[in-house]
N, C-alpha and C positions, 0 to 999 in steps of 0.2 A: 549733861548730855554731850557737850562739846568735847569733854575728855575722852569719850568713847570714840568719837570721830577722829581725834588726833591719834589714838593708838592704832586705829584701823589704817590710817594714812602712812604711818611709819613702818608697817609690816612689809617685809620683802616678799615679792611674788615668787612662790617656789618654782614656777615654771614660766620664766619671762618670755620665752620663745618656744612655740611648738614646732618640732622638727619631724623629719621623716621617721626617725626612730619611735617617736611617740605614736604616730599614726600606725606604724607596722605592729607595735605592741597591742594597740587597741583592736586592730583587725584580726590579730592572731586569736583573740578570745571571742570574737563575734561569731554568731551563729544565725542562721536564717529564722525569720519569724513567720514565714508562709511556707506551704507545702509545695512540692514540685507540681502537683496537680493544679493548685491555684495559679502558679506562675504560667503554666502551659494554657490554662483556660483564659487568662488575661491576654496572653500573647495572641492567641487566636482571635479573641475579641478585637484587639487593636489592629491586627492585620486586616480584619474584615471591614472595620469602620474607619481606618486612617490610612488612605491610599499613599500619602507621602512616607509614612512609617513603613508600609508594606514594601515600597520600592527600596527603601534603605537597607532593609534586613534580607534582601534576597540572598546575600551569601551567608547570613546567620553567624555573625562573629560576636563573641562576648567583649564587653568593655575591658580594656587593659589600661593600666597607668604606666606611662613611660617616664620613670623617675630619672632626673639627671644623676650622673655619676657623683658629682659634688654639689651638695645643697648649700654650702657655706656662702656662695656668691649671691644667693638671693636676699641676703641680709646686708650686703655692702653696696653702698652707692659709689658710682664712679664719676670722675670728671666735674662738669659744672653742677650736675644735680647734687652732689655732695656738698659743694660750696654754697649753693643757694638754699639748702634746707635750713629753716630757722628752727631753733630749739624752742619747743612750746613751753618749757618751764623756766626759761631764763628772762 
């Protein structure tokens, strides 16, 4: 049995980091799982019974994702944080 575990540990991760490109590809193939009627029904229910939510949606805007132009920096540490980071595997 330990031989199987050794083989699993030696395999390289085919996707070591999930990036914006991966997310956009996944979302391009996504589709809604509920109908517009059900969404509207839930919206009316929530506005009626959740006053804080009703106050927020007075303008009725959909959620948007504000992606940074360059996502490479999210994986790089700067300054003291990079120096203080201990390697978990050494």
